[in-house]
GUPA-836873 format. One record per residue (C-alpha): x negated, y negated, z negated; residue in three letters. Coordinates in steps of 0.5 Angstrom, whole numbers, plus 500, padded with zeros to 3 digits. Layout:
! GUPA-836873
XYZala;...
END
This chain:
! GUPA-836873
205621674met;204620667arg;204613666his;201613659ser;194615661ser;189610660arg;187604664arg;183606670leu;181600673leu;178593671thr;182587670ser;179584676ala;181590680leu;188590677leu;189583680val;186586687leu;192591687ala;197585686ala;195582692gly;188580694ala;184584699gly;179588698leu;173584701gly;177582707val;181576708ala;189576706pro;193579711ser;199575714ala;204580711ala;202578704leu;203570706ala;210572707thr;211578702gly;216579697val;214578689thr;216584685ala;215585677thr;213592675val;218595670asp;214601667val;214604660asn;206604660ser;202603666gln;204605674leu;199608678lys;197606685ile;196611690arg;192612696ala;198614700lys;206614699pro;206621695ser;205623687leu;200628690ala;195622693ser;189620690pro;190615684ile;187608686lys;188604680gly;194602675thr;199596674leu;201594667arg;208593665asp;211586667gly;205585672gln;207581678lys;205584684ile;206582692thr;209587696val;207587703ala;212591706cys;215598704thr;215605707val;219612706thr;215617702gly;216622696gln;222621692asn;221619685val;225618679arg;223612676gly;225608670lys;229603675leu;232608680arg;231614684thr;228613691thr;223615696ala;221608698val;214606697trp;211599696ala;205597700arg;200592697leu;196588700gly;190592700asn;193598703gly;195602697tyr;202604695tyr;206604689val;213607688ser;219602688asp;223606683ser;219602678tyr;219595681leu;224589680arg;225584686thr;230579688ala;230581695lys;228587699arg;221587702ala;221588710pro;220595713ser;212596715cys;215599721gly;210604722ser;205608718ala;198606718pro;194608723val;190613719gly;196616717asp;198618724lys;192621726ala;192626720lys;199627721ala;198629729lys;196636727pro;202638723lys;207635728glu;204639734thr;203646730gly;208651730thr;213653724thr;209658719pro;212665720gln;215668713tyr;219674711val;226673708thr;227675701gly;232676696lys;232675688val;235680684arg;235678677ser;239681671gly;236675667asp;239669670gly;236665675ala;229666676val;223660676asn;219658682val;213655679arg;207651681thr;202656680thr;202664680pro;203664673ser;208664667ser;204658665gln;206654672gly;210648671val;217651673pro;220646679val;227649680arg;231656679lys;233661684val;240664682pro;241672683asn;242673690gly;239667692gly;234667699thr;227666699leu;222664705gln;216668703leu;209667706val;204671703cys;202674696ser;197673691val;195677684pro;197673677gly;199675670pro;204681670thr;211680669val;217685668arg;223684672gly;229687674thr;226690680val;219692678arg;213690673thr;208687677thr;202683678lys;204680685gln;206673686trp;209671692asp;208664695arg;214660699leu;213656705thr;213650700asp;207652697gly;210654690arg;210661687tyr;215666684ile;214673681ser;215679686his;218682679ala;225679681tyr;224679689val;227684694val;223684701ser;219687706ala;211688705ala;207681705leu;200680707lys;195677702val;194670702cys;188668705ala;182667700gly;186670694ala;182674689pro;183681688asp;185680681thr;188675677ala;184670673pro;184672665val;187666661thr;185665654pro;191665649thr;192665642val;194671639ser;202672637gln;200672629ser;196665631glu;202662635phe;207664629ile;202661624ser;201654628ala;209654629ala;211655622val;210648619pro;213644625gly;219649625ala;220648617gln;220640618leu;225641623gly;230645619trp;229639613arg;230634618gln;235636623phe;238643620gly;236648625val;233655622pro;226655623pro;227662625ser;231660631val;226654633thr;220659633ile;223664637ala;226660642gln;219657643ala;216664644val;221665649leu;221659653glu;214657653ser;211664653gly;207664646trp;205657648gly;202659655arg;207655659ser;204649663gly;208644659leu;206647653ala;199648654ser;198641657val;204637654asp;205641648lys;212641650asn;215648648tyr;222647650phe;222644657gly;225637654ile;226632660lys;225625660cys;232621661gln;231615666gly;224614663gly;226614656ser;222619652phe;226618645gly;223616638thr;219623637ile;215624644ala;209620646asn;211619653gly;213622660cys;209627665his;212627672val;211633676tyr;212634683pro;218639684thr;222641690thr;230642690glu;234645695cys;241644698asp;247649699lys;245650706ala;238652704gly;234646706lys;229644701cys;226637700phe;220634695pro;222630689thr;220630682ser;222631674asp;219628668ala;218632662phe;217629655arg;210630652thr;208630645tyr;202629640ala;203635636thr;206642637met;210640630ala;213634634asp;216638640ser;219642635phe;222636631arg;225633638asp;228640639his;232640633gly;234633634tyr;236634641phe;241640638leu;243635633lys;245629637val;248633643asn;256634641lys;257641645arg;252644640tyr;256641633thr;259648632pro;252651631ala;251647625phe;256650621ala;251656621tyr;245652619thr;243658613arg;245663618asp;240664624ala;243669628asn;250665628asn;247659629phe;243661636ile;250665638trp;253658638gln;248654641val;248660647trp;255660647lys;255652648ala;251653655gly;244652652tyr;241657657ala;244661663thr;241667662asp;246672660pro;241676655asn;238669652tyr;242671645tyr;239678645thr;232676647lys;232670641val;234675636thr;230680638gly;224676637ile;226674630met;227681628ala;221684631ala;216679628his;220678622asn;221670623leu;227670618tyr;222670612gln;220663614tyr;228661613asp;226658606thr;232653606trp;227648602lys;
END
């Protein structure tokens, strides 16, 4: 849920969302509803159902007063005020997450889902559990990302450690990945609809997902030299402001964004996966983009949640924020004794726990050497 998006409704419809009915008489619930105040950085999206995946029906502005008719349980959302699965039903039957609402008292429970929701849910309740194949992650590169789409551009929603088990449903083609087990174009769909590269998975043969194309779609990309040329100004500005060697910043961006092809980089210009914290995106980013994700407990039970990632106006802003992030986090302080020694700088950053990949330092310095990124360490 990106709250920095443009207004989707007219002011009249905003008033409607705050409690007026859509061409119907006000319900009794509204008369006894609870008044709430919206507390959001920009705007709060109104949804047709209590889920971030549900269609957007409008927006509410920060500080707006609304009337909550009752509450239901829906998708877990980490908002500005709290992390909660509670959603507020408005007088028009639409929903907003309670994670952005201030109230003097708790709104009553709606008691049961709307009739339309029940009717749609029945086929799922009477269906059988999907069959799956158990797989195991084998990785010498650290934890492996599970993504929203079968591509390195897909937004990472969680990580599976080496030895972790997976529930695999079927396979689709995607971009080639060179992993610990094999080099392959196969991506495996999990029971929650997410994807993981088969390059890191050991499993029995999987059937092809229904409707999957025979070949992976071709994704237009910039060349490596074009990416580096675009990255240099922001990396050097980050050096002047915060002391991170430009060669380090560029190499980390290459590794972490896949030469700018990741979903976060291509959509939000976020090249380092920096998250928002408690709804705050700092002074350099221009907003937060909330992505639905999935988390799993130690017992293997998975549940929906969300993660908010920072968004940027330019690549240079992302690079500057990366420098600021390293500078203000005390655990990386030892690295700043080597601001003119790129290899030692990234060694100290990795030692401080920046990445769990045991080969992270080798990968970053390998990129620095292969593309002669040291030439951009001008120290000016």
